[in-house]
N, CA and C atoms of all chains as a GROMACS GRO file, in nm:
protein
  609
    1UNK      N    1   8.248   8.030   7.944
    1UNK     CA    2   8.298   8.118   7.841
    1UNK      C    3   8.183   8.189   7.770
    2UNK      N    4   8.204   8.311   7.730
    2UNK     CA    5   8.103   8.384   7.656
    2UNK      C    6   8.147   8.403   7.512
    3UNK      N    7   8.061   8.465   7.434
    3UNK     CA    8   8.096   8.490   7.295
    3UNK      C    9   8.209   8.593   7.286
    4UNK      N   10   8.263   8.602   7.165
    4UNK     CA   11   8.375   8.692   7.142
    4UNK      C   12   8.341   8.835   7.180
    5UNK      N   13   8.434   8.896   7.251
    5UNK     CA   14   8.420   9.036   7.283
    5UNK      C   15   8.532   9.110   7.212
    6UNK      N   16   8.500   9.169   7.098
    6UNK     CA   17   8.604   9.235   7.019
    6UNK      C   18   8.659   9.358   7.089
    7UNK      N   19   8.591   9.403   7.192
    7UNK     CA   20   8.638   9.522   7.262
    7UNK      C   21   8.731   9.487   7.378
    8UNK      N   22   8.759   9.359   7.397
    8UNK     CA   23   8.847   9.323   7.508
    8UNK      C   24   8.982   9.393   7.491
    9UNK      N   25   9.019   9.479   7.587
    9UNK     CA   26   9.142   9.557   7.569
    9UNK      C   27   9.270   9.473   7.575
   10UNK      N   28   9.258   9.348   7.616
   10UNK     CA   29   9.377   9.264   7.630
   10UNK      C   30   9.416   9.194   7.500
   11UNK      N   31   9.330   9.197   7.401
   11UNK     CA   32   9.355   9.120   7.278
   11UNK      C   33   9.491   9.148   7.214
   12UNK      N   34   9.538   9.272   7.208
   12UNK     CA   35   9.671   9.293   7.145
   12UNK      C   36   9.790   9.253   7.234
   13UNK      N   37   9.766   9.206   7.355
   13UNK     CA   38   9.875   9.191   7.453
   13UNK      C   39   9.894   9.047   7.501
   14UNK      N   40   9.870   8.951   7.414
   14UNK     CA   41   9.884   8.811   7.453
   14UNK      C   42  10.023   8.783   7.507
   15UNK      N   43  10.028   8.718   7.623
   15UNK     CA   44  10.153   8.674   7.685
   15UNK      C   45  10.247   8.790   7.719
   16UNK      N   46  10.190   8.906   7.745
   16UNK     CA   47  10.272   9.022   7.784
   16UNK      C   48  10.232   9.070   7.924
   17UNK      N   49  10.319   9.148   7.983
   17UNK     CA   50  10.287   9.219   8.107
   17UNK      C   51  10.224   9.352   8.069
   18UNK      N   52  10.117   9.388   8.138
   18UNK     CA   53  10.049   9.513   8.105
   18UNK      C   54  10.025   9.596   8.231
   19UNK      N   55  10.016   9.726   8.210
   19UNK     CA   56   9.972   9.818   8.316
   19UNK      C   57   9.840   9.876   8.269
   20UNK      N   58   9.736   9.846   8.346
   20UNK     CA   59   9.600   9.887   8.310
   20UNK      C   60   9.553  10.003   8.397
   21UNK      N   61   9.453  10.074   8.348
   21UNK     CA   62   9.384  10.169   8.435
   21UNK      C   63   9.315  10.090   8.546
   22UNK      N   64   9.284  10.155   8.656
   22UNK     CA   65   9.231  10.081   8.772
   22UNK      C   66   9.098  10.012   8.742
   23UNK      N   67   9.023  10.063   8.644
   23UNK     CA   68   8.898   9.994   8.607
   23UNK      C   69   8.921   9.884   8.502
   24UNK      N   70   9.046   9.868   8.462
   24UNK     CA   71   9.088   9.762   8.368
   24UNK      C   72   9.025   9.776   8.229
   25UNK      N   73   8.984   9.894   8.194
   25UNK     CA   74   8.922   9.915   8.063
   25UNK      C   75   9.025   9.951   7.956
   26UNK      N   76   9.145   9.993   7.999
   26UNK     CA   77   9.242  10.041   7.901
   26UNK      C   78   9.383  10.003   7.943
   27UNK      N   79   9.462   9.956   7.845
   27UNK     CA   80   9.602   9.924   7.871
   27UNK      C   81   9.684  10.050   7.841
   28UNK      N   82   9.764  10.092   7.940
   28UNK     CA   83   9.844  10.213   7.922
   28UNK      C   84   9.988  10.182   7.883
   29UNK      N   85  10.042  10.073   7.936
   29UNK     CA   86  10.178  10.033   7.904
   29UNK      C   87  10.181   9.881   7.890
   30UNK      N   88  10.277   9.832   7.810
   30UNK     CA   89  10.292   9.686   7.797
   30UNK      C   90  10.437   9.654   7.767
   31UNK      N   91  10.477   9.534   7.805
   31UNK     CA   92  10.613   9.490   7.778
   31UNK      C   93  10.618   9.338   7.782
   32UNK      N   94  10.720   9.283   7.717
   32UNK     CA   95  10.738   9.138   7.719
   32UNK      C   96  10.781   9.090   7.857
   33UNK      N   97  10.847   9.178   7.933
   33UNK     CA   98  10.886   9.135   8.068
   33UNK      C   99  10.853   9.240   8.174
   34UNK      N  100  10.838   9.191   8.296
   34UNK     CA  101  10.790   9.275   8.406
   34UNK      C  102  10.889   9.385   8.442
   35UNK      N  103  11.018   9.352   8.436
   35UNK     CA  104  11.119   9.451   8.476
   35UNK      C  105  11.113   9.574   8.384
   36UNK      N  106  11.101   9.549   8.254
   36UNK     CA  107  11.092   9.660   8.159
   36UNK      C  108  10.965   9.740   8.181
   37UNK      N  109  10.854   9.670   8.206
   37UNK     CA  110  10.729   9.740   8.232
   37UNK      C  111  10.741   9.827   8.357
   38UNK      N  112  10.802   9.772   8.459
   38UNK     CA  113  10.817   9.847   8.584
   38UNK      C  114  10.898   9.975   8.562
   39UNK      N  115  11.002   9.966   8.479
   39UNK     CA  116  11.082  10.086   8.450
   39UNK      C  117  10.998  10.191   8.377
   40UNK      N  118  10.910  10.144   8.288
   40UNK     CA  119  10.825  10.238   8.213
   40UNK      C  120  10.730  10.314   8.305
   41UNK      N  121  10.683  10.248   8.410
   41UNK     CA  122  10.577  10.309   8.493
   41UNK      C  123  10.630  10.361   8.626
   42UNK      N  124  10.760  10.352   8.648
   42UNK     CA  125  10.816  10.372   8.781
   42UNK      C  126  10.767  10.499   8.851
   43UNK      N  127  10.748  10.605   8.776
   43UNK     CA  128  10.707  10.731   8.840
   43UNK      C  129  10.556  10.755   8.831
   44UNK      N  130  10.483  10.655   8.790
   44UNK     CA  131  10.340  10.677   8.766
   44UNK      C  132  10.260  10.553   8.802
   45UNK      N  133  10.275  10.506   8.926
   45UNK     CA  134  10.214  10.378   8.963
   45UNK      C  135  10.081  10.394   9.036
   46UNK      N  136  10.042  10.518   9.069
   46UNK     CA  137   9.933  10.534   9.165
   46UNK      C  138   9.800  10.474   9.120
   47UNK      N  139   9.764  10.490   8.994
   47UNK     CA  140   9.634  10.440   8.951
   47UNK      C  141   9.644  10.328   8.849
   48UNK      N  142   9.755  10.256   8.853
   48UNK     CA  143   9.776  10.148   8.757
   48UNK      C  144   9.763  10.012   8.824
   49UNK      N  145   9.727   9.915   8.744
   49UNK     CA  146   9.722   9.776   8.790
   49UNK      C  147   9.811   9.693   8.697
   50UNK      N  148   9.905   9.620   8.756
   50UNK     CA  149   9.995   9.536   8.676
   50UNK      C  150   9.938   9.395   8.667
   51UNK      N  151   9.950   9.336   8.549
   51UNK     CA  152   9.895   9.202   8.530
   51UNK      C  153   9.969   9.131   8.418
   52UNK      N  154   9.980   8.999   8.429
   52UNK     CA  155  10.034   8.918   8.319
   52UNK      C  156   9.917   8.865   8.238
   53UNK      N  157   9.918   8.895   8.109
   53UNK     CA  158   9.813   8.843   8.022
   53UNK      C  159   9.854   8.703   7.976
   54UNK      N  160   9.775   8.604   8.002
   54UNK     CA  161   9.816   8.466   7.966
   54UNK      C  162   9.805   8.442   7.816
   55UNK      N  163   9.872   8.336   7.767
   55UNK     CA  164   9.851   8.298   7.627
   55UNK      C  165   9.704   8.266   7.604
   56UNK      N  166   9.656   8.295   7.482
   56UNK     CA  167   9.513   8.280   7.455
   56UNK      C  168   9.476   8.140   7.404
   57UNK      N  169   9.578   8.064   7.369
   57UNK     CA  170   9.547   7.935   7.304
   57UNK      C  171   9.552   7.817   7.400
   58UNK      N  172   9.545   7.845   7.528
   58UNK     CA  173   9.546   7.735   7.625
   58UNK      C  174   9.461   7.769   7.747
   59UNK      N  175   9.414   7.665   7.810
   59UNK     CA  176   9.347   7.684   7.939
   59UNK      C  177   9.451   7.663   8.048
   60UNK      N  178   9.423   7.714   8.164
   60UNK     CA  179   9.521   7.717   8.272
   60UNK      C  180   9.482   7.618   8.380
   61UNK      N  181   9.570   7.524   8.411
   61UNK     CA  182   9.543   7.427   8.518
   61UNK      C  183   9.669   7.409   8.601
   62UNK      N  184   9.695   7.502   8.695
   62UNK     CA  185   9.819   7.496   8.772
   62UNK      C  186   9.823   7.375   8.865
   63UNK      N  187   8.315   9.331  11.638
   63UNK     CA  188   8.362   9.395  11.514
   63UNK      C  189   8.280   9.341  11.396
   64UNK      N  190   8.231   9.430  11.311
   64UNK     CA  191   8.146   9.385  11.201
   64UNK      C  192   8.231   9.323  11.089
   65UNK      N  193   8.168   9.229  11.019
   65UNK     CA  194   8.236   9.160  10.911
   65UNK      C  195   8.239   9.250  10.787
   66UNK      N  196   8.353   9.249  10.719
   66UNK     CA  197   8.364   9.325  10.595
   66UNK      C  198   8.348   9.230  10.478
   67UNK      N  199   8.297   9.282  10.368
   67UNK     CA  200   8.275   9.200  10.248
   67UNK      C  201   8.321   9.278  10.125
   68UNK      N  202   8.396   9.210  10.041
   68UNK     CA  203   8.433   9.266   9.912
   68UNK      C  204   8.373   9.180   9.803
   69UNK      N  205   8.313   9.243   9.705
   69UNK     CA  206   8.260   9.170   9.590
   69UNK      C  207   8.343   9.209   9.468
   70UNK      N  208   8.403   9.109   9.404
   70UNK     CA  209   8.496   9.134   9.294
   70UNK      C  210   8.445   9.065   9.168
   71UNK      N  211   8.436   9.139   9.060
   71UNK     CA  212   8.396   9.078   8.932
   71UNK      C  213   8.514   9.006   8.867
   72UNK      N  214   8.487   8.893   8.803
   72UNK     CA  215   8.589   8.823   8.728
   72UNK      C  216   8.637   8.912   8.612
   73UNK      N  217   8.758   8.884   8.565
   73UNK     CA  218   8.812   8.956   8.450
   73UNK      C  219   8.797   8.870   8.324
   74UNK      N  220   8.745   8.928   8.216
   74UNK     CA  221   8.738   8.851   8.091
   74UNK      C  222   8.872   8.852   8.018
   75UNK      N  223   8.924   8.732   7.991
   75UNK     CA  224   9.047   8.719   7.912
   75UNK      C  225   9.012   8.658   7.778
   76UNK      N  226   9.081   8.700   7.672
   76UNK     CA  227   9.058   8.635   7.542
   76UNK      C  228   9.104   8.490   7.548
   77UNK      N  229   9.031   8.405   7.481
   77UNK     CA  230   9.067   8.263   7.473
   77UNK      C  231   9.034   8.214   7.333
   78UNK      N  232   9.134   8.151   7.271
   78UNK     CA  233   9.117   8.103   7.134
   78UNK      C  234   9.077   7.956   7.138
   79UNK      N  235   8.964   7.926   7.077
   79UNK     CA  236   8.917   7.787   7.076
   79UNK      C  237   8.996   7.707   6.973
   80UNK      N  238   8.977   7.575   6.975
   80UNK     CA  239   9.046   7.487   6.881
   80UNK      C  240   9.012   7.523   6.736
   81UNK      N  241   8.893   7.578   6.715
   81UNK     CA  242   8.854   7.616   6.579
   81UNK      C  243   8.906   7.754   6.539
   82UNK      N  244   8.976   7.821   6.631
   82UNK     CA  245   9.037   7.950   6.598
   82UNK      C  246   8.952   8.070   6.635
   83UNK      N  247   8.833   8.046   6.688
   83UNK     CA  248   8.750   8.160   6.730
   83UNK      C  249   8.802   8.216   6.863
   84UNK      N  250   8.785   8.343   6.882
   84UNK     CA  251   8.825   8.403   7.010
   84UNK      C  252   8.701   8.433   7.094
   85UNK      N  253   8.703   8.381   7.215
   85UNK     CA  254   8.594   8.407   7.309
   85UNK      C  255   8.655   8.469   7.434
   86UNK      N  256   8.570   8.509   7.527
   86UNK     CA  257   8.618   8.551   7.657
   86UNK      C  258   8.606   8.436   7.756
   87UNK      N  259   8.710   8.421   7.838
   87UNK     CA  260   8.702   8.326   7.949
   87UNK      C  261   8.720   8.411   8.076
   88UNK      N  262   8.630   8.394   8.171
   88UNK     CA  263   8.630   8.480   8.289
   88UNK      C  264   8.708   8.414   8.403
   89UNK      N  265   8.795   8.494   8.466
   89UNK     CA  266   8.881   8.439   8.571
   89UNK      C  267   8.876   8.528   8.695
   90UNK      N  268   8.886   8.465   8.813
   90UNK     CA  269   8.884   8.543   8.937
   90UNK      C  270   9.022   8.602   8.968
   91UNK      N  271   9.037   8.729   8.950
   91UNK     CA  272   9.161   8.799   8.983
   91UNK      C  273   9.134   8.898   9.095
   92UNK      N  274   9.236   8.917   9.179
   92UNK     CA  275   9.222   9.012   9.291
   92UNK      C  276   9.338   9.111   9.286
   93UNK      N  277   9.306   9.238   9.307
   93UNK     CA  278   9.408   9.343   9.306
   93UNK      C  279   9.458   9.367   9.447
   94UNK      N  280   9.588   9.362   9.464
   94UNK     CA  281   9.645   9.388   9.595
   94UNK      C  282   9.779   9.459   9.582
   95UNK      N  283   9.821   9.518   9.692
   95UNK     CA  284   9.954   9.578   9.698
   95UNK      C  285  10.032   9.501   9.802
   96UNK      N  286  10.162   9.488   9.780
   96UNK     CA  287  10.249   9.425   9.878
   96UNK      C  288  10.327   9.533   9.953
   97UNK      N  289  10.360   9.504  10.077
   97UNK     CA  290  10.436   9.599  10.157
   97UNK      C  291  10.546   9.524  10.231
   98UNK      N  292  10.667   9.581  10.226
   98UNK     CA  293  10.781   9.518  10.293
   98UNK      C  294  10.879   9.628  10.333
   99UNK      N  295  10.915   9.632  10.460
   99UNK     CA  296  11.011   9.732  10.506
   99UNK      C  297  10.969   9.875  10.475
  100UNK      N  298  10.840   9.900  10.476
  100UNK     CA  299  10.790  10.036  10.451
  100UNK      C  300  10.772  10.070  10.305
  101UNK      N  301  10.816   9.981  10.216
  101UNK     CA  302  10.801  10.007  10.073
  101UNK      C  303  10.674   9.938  10.023
  102UNK      N  304  10.599  10.006   9.938
  102UNK     CA  305  10.472   9.950   9.889
  102UNK      C  306  10.479   9.931   9.738
  103UNK      N  307  10.433   9.818   9.692
  103UNK     CA  308  10.438   9.785   9.548
  103UNK      C  309  10.328   9.858   9.473
  104UNK      N  310  10.340   9.863   9.340
  104UNK     CA  311  10.223   9.902   9.260
  104UNK      C  312  10.112   9.799   9.282
  105UNK      N  313   9.991   9.832   9.241
  105UNK     CA  314   9.881   9.736   9.250
  105UNK      C  315   9.906   9.622   9.152
  106UNK      N  316   9.888   9.500   9.201
  106UNK     CA  317   9.914   9.380   9.121
  106UNK      C  318   9.787   9.298   9.115
  107UNK      N  319   9.751   9.254   8.997
  107UNK     CA  320   9.632   9.171   8.982
  107UNK      C  321   9.674   9.025   8.975
  108UNK      N  322   9.622   8.944   9.066
  108UNK     CA  323   9.667   8.806   9.080
  108UNK      C  324   9.549   8.709   9.072
  109UNK      N  325   9.576   8.593   9.016
  109UNK     CA  326   9.472   8.491   9.004
  109UNK      C  327   9.441   8.430   9.141
  110UNK      N  328   9.315   8.427   9.178
  110UNK     CA  329   9.272   8.363   9.303
  110UNK      C  330   9.255   8.214   9.272
  111UNK      N  331   9.348   8.134   9.323
  111UNK     CA  332   9.364   7.996   9.276
  111UNK      C  333   9.340   7.897   9.390
  112UNK      N  334   9.219   7.846   9.398
  112UNK     CA  335   9.185   7.755   9.507
  112UNK      C  336   9.262   7.622   9.496
  113UNK      N  337   9.322   7.596   9.380
  113UNK     CA  338   9.401   7.473   9.364
  113UNK      C  339   9.545   7.488   9.406
  114UNK      N  340   9.586   7.610   9.439
  114UNK     CA  341   9.725   7.632   9.481
  114UNK      C  342   9.735   7.622   9.633
  115UNK      N  343   9.829   7.542   9.681
  115UNK     CA  344   9.847   7.529   9.826
  115UNK      C  345   9.893   7.660   9.888
  116UNK      N  346   9.976   7.733   9.813
  116UNK     CA  347  10.033   7.856   9.867
  116UNK      C  348  10.034   7.963   9.758
  117UNK      N  349  10.066   8.086   9.797
  117UNK     CA  350  10.076   8.195   9.700
  117UNK      C  351  10.214   8.192   9.635
  118UNK      N  352  10.217   8.213   9.504
  118UNK     CA  353  10.342   8.211   9.428
  118UNK      C  354  10.347   8.333   9.338
  119UNK      N  355  10.459   8.408   9.349
  119UNK     CA  356  10.476   8.529   9.268
  119UNK      C  357  10.611   8.524   9.197
  120UNK      N  358  10.623   8.593   9.084
  120UNK     CA  359  10.754   8.609   9.022
  120UNK      C  360  10.848   8.683   9.117
  121UNK      N  361  10.975   8.643   9.116
  121UNK     CA  362  11.073   8.703   9.209
  121UNK      C  363  11.079   8.854   9.194
  122UNK      N  364  11.065   8.904   9.073
  122UNK     CA  365  11.082   9.048   9.052
  122UNK      C  366  10.980   9.130   9.131
  123UNK      N  367  10.862   9.074   9.153
  123UNK     CA  368  10.762   9.149   9.232
  123UNK      C  369  10.810   9.167   9.375
  124UNK      N  370  10.875   9.066   9.430
  124UNK     CA  371  10.935   9.081   9.563
  124UNK      C  372  11.047   9.184   9.561
  125UNK      N  373  11.127   9.181   9.457
  125UNK     CA  374  11.238   9.276   9.446
  125UNK      C  375  11.188   9.420   9.434
  126UNK      N  376  11.069   9.438   9.378
  126UNK     CA  377  11.010   9.573   9.368
  126UNK      C  378  10.997   9.639   9.506
  127UNK      N  379  10.968   9.558   9.607
  127UNK     CA  380  10.950   9.614   9.742
  127UNK      C  381  11.075   9.595   9.828
  128UNK      N  382  11.183   9.558   9.765
  128UNK     CA  383  11.311   9.554   9.837
  128UNK      C  384  11.348   9.420   9.899
  129UNK      N  385  11.274   9.315   9.870
  129UNK     CA  386  11.309   9.184   9.926
  129UNK      C  387  11.429   9.128   9.850
  130UNK      N  388  11.529   9.084   9.923
  130UNK     CA  389  11.642   9.014   9.861
  130UNK      C  390  11.604   8.866   9.859
  131UNK      N  391  11.554   8.824   9.746
  131UNK     CA  392  11.483   8.696   9.737
  131UNK      C  393  11.566   8.578   9.787
  132UNK      N  394  11.690   8.568   9.743
  132UNK     CA  395  11.768   8.448   9.774
  132UNK      C  396  11.832   8.451   9.914
  133UNK      N  397  11.811   8.560   9.990
  133UNK     CA  398  11.869   8.562  10.124
  133UNK      C  399  11.795   8.468  10.217
  134UNK      N  400  11.672   8.438  10.184
  134UNK     CA  401  11.600   8.340  10.266
  134UNK      C  402  11.646   8.200  10.224
  135UNK      N  403  11.706   8.132  10.320
  135UNK     CA  404  11.761   8.001  10.285
  135UNK      C  405  11.653   7.893  10.276
  136UNK      N  406  11.529   7.931  10.308
  136UNK     CA  407  11.420   7.834  10.296
  136UNK      C  408  11.380   7.821  10.150
  137UNK      N  409  11.448   7.728  10.084
  137UNK     CA  410  11.415   7.703   9.944
  137UNK      C  411  11.296   7.609   9.939
  138UNK      N  412  11.201   7.641   9.857
  138UNK     CA  413  11.080   7.561   9.846
  138UNK      C  414  11.076   7.500   9.706
  139UNK      N  415  11.034   7.377   9.697
  139UNK     CA  416  11.008   7.320   9.565
  139UNK      C  417  10.858   7.329   9.541
  140UNK      N  418  10.822   7.396   9.431
  140UNK     CA  419  10.681   7.414   9.397
  140UNK      C  420  10.650   7.325   9.278
  141UNK      N  421  10.553   7.241   9.293
  141UNK     CA  422  10.518   7.148   9.185
  141UNK      C  423  10.392   7.191   9.114
  142UNK      N  424  10.397   7.186   8.980
  142UNK     CA  425  10.276   7.206   8.900
  142UNK      C  426  10.254   7.080   8.820
  143UNK      N  427  10.183   7.092   8.710
  143UNK     CA  428  10.161   6.976   8.626
  143UNK      C  429  10.289   6.951   8.546
  144UNK      N  430  10.352   6.840   8.569
  144UNK     CA  431  10.474   6.800   8.496
  144UNK      C  432  10.590   6.896   8.513
  145UNK      N  433  10.594   6.974   8.620
  145UNK     CA  434  10.710   7.060   8.638
  145UNK      C  435  10.732   7.091   8.785
  146UNK      N  436  10.858   7.121   8.819
  146UNK     CA  437  10.893   7.165   8.954
  146UNK      C  438  10.982   7.287   8.942
  147UNK      N  439  10.960   7.385   9.028
  147UNK     CA  440  11.045   7.504   9.027
  147UNK      C  441  11.089   7.534   9.170
  148UNK      N  442  11.193   7.615   9.181
  148UNK     CA  443  11.244   7.656   9.312
  148UNK      C  444  11.188   7.793   9.347
  149UNK      N  445  11.147   7.807   9.473
  149UNK     CA  446  11.095   7.936   9.520
  149UNK      C  447  11.154   7.965   9.658
  150UNK      N  448  11.142   8.091   9.698
  150UNK     CA  449  11.195   8.136   9.827
  150UNK      C  450  11.081   8.205   9.902
  151UNK      N  451  11.059   8.158  10.026
  151UNK     CA  452  10.944   8.207  10.104
  151UNK      C  453  10.982   8.330  10.184
  152UNK      N  454  10.897   8.432  10.180
  152UNK     CA  455  10.922   8.554  10.257
  152UNK      C  456  10.794   8.601  10.324
  153UNK      N  457  10.813   8.656  10.445
  153UNK     CA  458  10.701   8.716  10.517
  153UNK      C  459  10.692   8.864  10.477
  154UNK      N  460  10.571   8.910  10.454
  154UNK     CA  461  10.549   9.050  10.419
  154UNK      C  462  10.403   9.085  10.447
  155UNK      N  463  10.362   9.200  10.402
  155UNK     CA  464  10.223   9.241  10.421
  155UNK      C  465  10.156   9.260  10.285
  156UNK      N  466  10.024   9.240  10.285
  156UNK     CA  467   9.948   9.276  10.166
  156UNK      C  468   9.831   9.364  10.210
  157UNK      N  469   9.789   9.447  10.118
  157UNK     CA  470   9.673   9.532  10.144
  157UNK      C  471   9.551   9.476  10.074
  158UNK      N  472   9.449   9.446  10.153
  158UNK     CA  473   9.318   9.407  10.099
  158UNK      C  474   9.229   9.529  10.118
  159UNK      N  475   9.206   9.602  10.011
  159UNK     CA  476   9.144   9.734  10.026
  159UNK      C  477   9.241   9.820  10.106
  160UNK      N  478   9.193   9.874  10.218
  160UNK     CA  479   9.281   9.955  10.301
  160UNK      C  480   9.333   9.877  10.422
  161UNK      N  481   9.294   9.750  10.431
  161UNK     CA  482   9.336   9.669  10.546
  161UNK      C  483   9.470   9.602  10.518
  162UNK      N  484   9.564   9.619  10.611
  162UNK     CA  485   9.699   9.562  10.595
  162UNK      C  486   9.705   9.428  10.668
  163UNK      N  487   9.739   9.323  10.596
  163UNK     CA  488   9.738   9.189  10.653
  163UNK      C  489   9.875   9.124  10.638
  164UNK      N  490   9.916   9.050  10.740
  164UNK     CA  491  10.043   8.978  10.735
  164UNK      C  492  10.024   8.848  10.655
  165UNK      N  493  10.121   8.819  10.570
  165UNK     CA  494  10.111   8.698  10.490
  165UNK      C  495  10.251   8.647  10.459
  166UNK      N  496  10.261   8.536  10.391
  166UNK     CA  497  10.388   8.498  10.332
  166UNK      C  498  10.364   8.445  10.191
  167UNK      N  499  10.464   8.471  10.108
  167UNK     CA  500  10.452   8.442   9.965
  167UNK      C  501  10.580   8.372   9.919
  168UNK      N  502  10.566   8.274   9.832
  168UNK     CA  503  10.681   8.209   9.770
  168UNK      C  504  10.714   8.286   9.642
  169UNK      N  505  10.840   8.326   9.630
  169UNK     CA  506  10.885   8.400   9.512
  169UNK      C  507  10.979   8.314   9.430
  170UNK      N  508  10.960   8.312   9.300
  170UNK     CA  509  11.044   8.229   9.215
  170UNK      C  510  11.089   8.306   9.090
  171UNK      N  511  11.214   8.277   9.050
  171UNK     CA  512  11.265   8.332   8.924
  171UNK      C  513  11.216   8.251   8.805
  172UNK      N  514  11.147   8.142   8.833
  172UNK     CA  515  11.108   8.049   8.725
  172UNK      C  516  10.961   8.057   8.689
  173UNK      N  517  10.892   8.160   8.734
  173UNK     CA  518  10.750   8.170   8.700
  173UNK      C  519  10.711   8.311   8.658
  174UNK      N  520  10.612   8.318   8.572
  174UNK     CA  521  10.546   8.444   8.538
  174UNK      C  522  10.405   8.449   8.595
  175UNK      N  523  10.366   8.341   8.662
  175UNK     CA  524  10.231   8.336   8.718
  175UNK      C  525  10.226   8.410   8.851
  176UNK      N  526  10.113   8.474   8.877
  176UNK     CA  527  10.089   8.539   9.006
  176UNK      C  528   9.967   8.470   9.066
  177UNK      N  529   9.992   8.384   9.162
  177UNK     CA  530   9.885   8.300   9.216
  177UNK      C  531   9.862   8.330   9.363
  178UNK      N  532   9.737   8.348   9.400
  178UNK     CA  533   9.700   8.363   9.541
  178UNK      C  534   9.642   8.230   9.586
  179UNK      N  535   9.715   8.161   9.672
  179UNK     CA  536   9.676   8.026   9.713
  179UNK      C  537   9.607   8.021   9.848
  180UNK      N  538   9.579   7.899   9.892
  180UNK     CA  539   9.499   7.882  10.013
  180UNK      C  540   9.573   7.929  10.138
  181UNK      N  541   9.702   7.890  10.151
  181UNK     CA  542   9.780   7.941  10.266
  181UNK      C  543   9.847   8.070  10.221
  182UNK      N  544   9.818   8.176  10.290
  182UNK     CA  545   9.876   8.305  10.253
  182UNK      C  546   9.775   8.400  10.191
  183UNK      N  547   9.662   8.344  10.142
  183UNK     CA  548   9.556   8.433  10.093
  183UNK      C  549   9.419   8.386  10.141
  184UNK      N  550   9.378   8.266  10.100
  184UNK     CA  551   9.245   8.218  10.140
  184UNK      C  552   9.230   8.220  10.293
  185UNK      N  553   9.339   8.185  10.364
  185UNK     CA  554   9.329   8.176  10.510
  185UNK      C  555   9.322   8.314  10.577
  186UNK      N  556   9.333   8.421  10.499
  186UNK     CA  557   9.318   8.555  10.556
  186UNK      C  558   9.170   8.592  10.573
  187UNK      N  559   9.082   8.512  10.515
  187UNK     CA  560   8.940   8.545  10.512
  187UNK      C  561   8.857   8.442  10.587
  188UNK      N  562   8.744   8.488  10.638
  188UNK     CA  563   8.655   8.394  10.707
  188UNK      C  564   8.575   8.312  10.606
  189UNK      N  565   8.550   8.369  10.490
  189UNK     CA  566   8.473   8.297  10.388
  189UNK      C  567   8.503   8.355  10.250
  190UNK      N  568   8.514   8.268  10.150
  190UNK     CA  569   8.529   8.312  10.011
  190UNK      C  570   8.423   8.238   9.930
  191UNK      N  571   8.344   8.313   9.854
  191UNK     CA  572   8.237   8.253   9.775
  191UNK      C  573   8.261   8.283   9.627
  192UNK      N  574   8.268   8.179   9.546
  192UNK     CA  575   8.279   8.197   9.401
  192UNK      C  576   8.141   8.180   9.339
  193UNK      N  577   8.100   8.277   9.259
  193UNK     CA  578   7.971   8.265   9.189
  193UNK      C  579   8.000   8.259   9.039
  194UNK      N  580   8.022   8.140   8.990
  194UNK     CA  581   8.069   8.121   8.852
  194UNK      C  582   7.971   8.180   8.750
  195UNK      N  583   7.842   8.158   8.770
  195UNK     CA  584   7.745   8.205   8.670
  195UNK      C  585   7.733   8.356   8.669
  196UNK      N  586   7.762   8.418   8.782
  196UNK     CA  587   7.757   8.564   8.789
  196UNK      C  588   7.892   8.627   8.760
  197UNK      N  589   7.996   8.544   8.744
  197UNK     CA  590   8.132   8.594   8.718
  197UNK      C  591   8.178   8.689   8.828
  198UNK      N  592   8.161   8.646   8.951
  198UNK     CA  593   8.212   8.728   9.061
  198UNK      C  594   8.246   8.640   9.180
  199UNK      N  595   8.326   8.695   9.271
  199UNK     CA  596   8.352   8.626   9.396
  199UNK      C  597   8.344   8.724   9.512
  200UNK      N  598   8.323   8.668   9.630
  200UNK     CA  599   8.305   8.751   9.750
  200UNK      C  600   8.408   8.711   9.854
  201UNK      N  601   8.468   8.810   9.915
  201UNK     CA  602   8.565   8.788  10.023
  201UNK      C  603   8.506   8.844  10.151
  202UNK      N  604   8.501   8.762  10.254
  202UNK     CA  605   8.450   8.806  10.384
  202UNK      C  606   8.565   8.806  10.483
  203UNK      N  607   8.582   8.915  10.557
  203UNK     CA  608   8.691   8.920  10.654
  203UNK      C  609   8.657   9.011  10.771
   0.00000   0.00000   0.00000
């Protein structure tokens, strides 16, 4: 882990689905669920990356 | 045929420590598209999970490319820590860069995790190298 990065674009989107620019520097769309996000981006998917932002208060051990 | 290599940087995710401070935790994610019946998904970023036996995706991602998830009668029980969920296995294609590869993925209505596991992802490559200190991984195929 590194020190806090206040510029992390994911900070406002904890536990949400997001559509990012292909370089992952900017979130363009977000939603609580994937289906709603998909409807938002349906006609504009070419340069987007979909991702689930995990909760920030836990580590992940599947 | 020459070997291809992809070098992928880890993604920094916010992580809140027990004391309430927010730090970045770096995780290996890979961007891929799924293809089924000629339909191609948006690009999806998935966790490269060496601890997962198989790849597991939310059912809706399969439905995006037209898979009727429950038509496959091969119901799979997927176990995590203290939990079990039901998934349905389907054969499809994924794009690694511009290369189209055959794979199979377990889809579940009970998960929001997108995991690329050893069977279905790791086995598509001749070698995968994780460089934790450099926050990157390499895929050789």
